Each structure stands twice: as structure tokens, then as C-alpha cells.
Phi, psi and omega in degrees: 000139180286130178274156182241150178292136178292344180269313189255342184077002180273155180303137179215114183273142173290152175295156179304137182259130174235085186300144175292154168298145182308320180291322177293322180299314179298316180297321180295313179301319178297320179295320177299314179294328183291336176303316179290317182297318177296323179301332179269314195266336189296327184267005183303318179295342184264003185301317180294318180295320177296316179301318179291314184293324183257013174057051175273107190288320184263126185301317181297337180291339176297337179298339180293342175296325174279316186295318180299319177300314183291329175297314176297320180299317181289315183295318184297336185293337178295335186274318194284331179300305178301320178297319180290327177289334181270313188256355183099165185283317190297311182297324179294319179297316182295315181297317184286328174296321175297321177296324178295320177301313180297317180297325179295321178294319177299317181298319180297331181265008183296132180258345180226163178298319179297318179296321178295318179297321177297317178295323179294320178295321177295319175302315179298318178301319180287318183285348178303329180297331184294323179290312181299312187283327177299313180294316182295319180296317178295318180293330176300331187255334186221169175210169174057222184295328179293323175295315179298321179295316180296316178296323180293318178297317178297318181289332176299316176289318181303323182286351170294336182296306178295338176291316185268334190302310180300324177295318177297317178298319178296322178296320178296324179293336178289340182253351181181186182286176183300339181295335177301328182298320181288327174296322178295321176301315179297322180293319179294318178298323178295323177297314180294324176301314180296319178299317179298314184295324187269330192238338186281120172280151177291124184267352180252106180299154181303321183296338181263002181282149186243129177296145179276118176207158179300323181294315182290321178295316179300319179294317180294315180293321179297317179299316182293320186275346181258350175275120187294331177288318181297302184285326182294311181286335172295319178293319177299319178295325180296324180293313180292322178296327176300326176296323178294315180298319179299317179294312184297315185290334181252000186300317182296321179291319182293308184290319186273308186281316184280313185259356177062035183249040184301321182288343179249012186305310184297322179292316182292320175299319181297324179299317180293318179293325179301326179298321177293322177298318178296321179296318179294322178296314179298319180297319180297331180277329189257339192295324181290338179267319185262334179095155184292325185288313181301314183292311184293321181289326174296322178298323179295313180297321179295321179298318179297312181297315179300317183296321179297315179296319181297318178300319179296320180296315180296315182297330181279355179084015183256010178292137177218175177301319181294314181295321179298314181298318180299309182292322180295316180297317179293322177295319178295327175298314179299316179296321178297327178286341180269317194306298185293328179290318175300317179298317179294319181291325178294323184278337188305314183280355185234030181298334181287347174231049190303318182296306181295318180296319178297325177297310182295313180296320178296321177298312179300312183297313186286312181294318176300319180294322178299316180297310182297311182297322180291319178300313181291315182296317181288346177278357181304129186231023181093000176229170179271000183300314180302323180291318179296316177296320178299319179294323176296316177299320178298312181300315180294318180295318178297318179300317178298315180299315181296319178299320178293316180299313186271004178055044174084356183257105181261160176058034179227124179291138178285326177213166188301328184285355184251000000 
């Protein structure tokens, strides 16, 4: 049947589709997601150098280099969903990747801390499309457990980025100043832009595109915000994501300042990130058999238990670099078991408005995570206790949210696909 343009009503044929091989598709989604991950993690080894070069007097203020980026990342997501639902996924992705390249060049040329924060927020605004479009593109093709499995496979590759990024950043610092890192970010985004332009087929048919209007946006946002699974699991994801931001923003201070392990920072950071990668791999293998609810809810209870034990270890005076890495890695494993499953469950009831829904959910997740992560990160006092207490609070809060969403019934699938 001939499809029609949502604006004119005239016949409009989709361009010929040449679908990617499944393995290439997973790798592509991971690469799109990695633009954002690199934007956060690549400069972590340079935080001290940036602080010295731009005269950042208070050590905790360096965390704003991450926080400013995440503020832009969260805010920008409200825009891209409606645009992607109207014009398709591919053109929006290409334009915003080009914007990310430009923002990276601006960041590299920053002469003051304020200018760097502005460039970082612009980077976040541009990279916000990667989160919205990665989820929407996957949702265009899959649903339920298959969607969760695809996202988990992509995230398994994606989590190699935080494992490797600090090492790559440290390597770049060996050849030049911290500004080289931002040029490298722009180069990677340009690579993904070229891949998108040459290989990505448009996943949203013309017949399913939605005209941009206050009425249609209001309806899409209302649908997303009034479905308890959609908004509830987006909020739960924001809490767990906040734990990641808290760790990332304070990692350099904990490893270098508290434990004096500066020369091993990239390796130790990688160990903690590797745990999340393992969790995503395990989830991709198990989710179709066990379901998103069983795995994610078990992860929440495990996070609570781990945090209680970790607090006891710190309070008893037995915290060490080894114990911190162990508890942090296990906590990241729990968070990894929650993240992609919460995202899939949030998106499941709103797949017919995937772009707009992904925008709203992404805004909730990212801004909520910035608030949670900033509170925990700014509480850093030279010990790991604020982070351990923060993880316990996250686990308990997520449990309350899940109980409300599921009306007290845990470990039970709502439908067969979950």
C-alpha cells in the first residue's frame, strides 16, 4: 500500500531499505550510545589537569565538568523525540552528531572554566539525541524481551567504553594537553556520523510519522506520563543511573586523593566498569528466559544488601582499596542488571509513540540522575561513606518505586513477553 506524507497527504514512498546485519545493528547502536559514554568518561584522567589549567580552586567543583554535560544531556532529550517522530530517526541523528563535533571543538578551545562548562552543556544537548534515538531505533524493530536482549547486547559493547575510555584519555594526555581529549571526542562522533549516513536505514516508515503540534505532543506526553509503568520505571532508572553519575564524578577523587592510586586509576576504574559489562552480557543471555522483572528486582535487593554490608565495613574502619573496588564492582553489577530492563519495561506500553516517549523518559532519567548523582558526589568528604550511603538510599528508593508500580507484587511478569 502506498504511504502518505503526514503533512500533505500525498503519496510518499520510503527510501529503499538495506537493513544492517543483526551484528552490525547491535554494534551500531552501541557506537551511538558510546558517543555519550565517551563524552563523560574520556576526560576523567584529565580532571586534575583541567582544574589546574583553568584555576578551579575547589576540588569538588571539578565534578561540574560531568554534571554540566549531564544537564544538557537530560534537557535536550525533550526536543529530539518529537522531531524524530516527525522527520524520522536518521536525519535527526546526523544533524546532532554534527553539532556534537562542533561542540567538542569549542570545548577544546575553552580559555575559562565557565566557557568549558558552556561547551560541555552544548555537548550534552547534542548527545541527548543518541539516547533518544538509540532506544527509539531499537523499539522500531523489537519489543518486550527481544528489545531488552538487543539493548543488553548493545550495552555489553557500550560498557567497554568506560572500561577503555580513561585509558584512552590517559594515552592522549601522554601526547598533549587535555584539549586533545575533546578533539578525539569530535573525531569519534564524526566516525559515527559517517556510519549513520552510509549504513543506517530509516526505521520509521512515513505512514507512522506524527505531525508536530501542541495537540499531538500533549497527547504523547500525557500518555507517557500517565502510564504508571512508563513513568514509574523511567523514575526507577533515574535513581540507578544517579548511582553511576555519583561514581563517575567522584572516581578520580576517591582513587587518587583518598587511596593514592593515581598511577592505577585507569585500571581500577576499568575493573568497576567491567562489572557492569558482565552484568549486561548476563542479562542478554538470561532475560528472554527469566524475564525483565525477575532479573531487575533481584538486582535491587542485591544492591540494598551489598550497601548495608559496605557501610558496616567502612564504619568498622576496615575499608581499603581492595574492599572498595569489590563493593563498587558488585554494586555496578546490580545497577547493570536494572538499567536496560527498567528501560525496556518503561518503553513497552508506549511503543506506538517511541520517539516522544523516549524523550520524556530520557528527560526524567537523566535529570533525576543528575540530581541524585550530584547530591551524592558533592557529599564526598574524603571517604567512601557518602557513596555507600547513597547506594543504600538508591536501592531502598527503587524498591519503593517498584512496589508502587507493581502494586506490591514482585517477581511476577505482567505479560508473557516480560
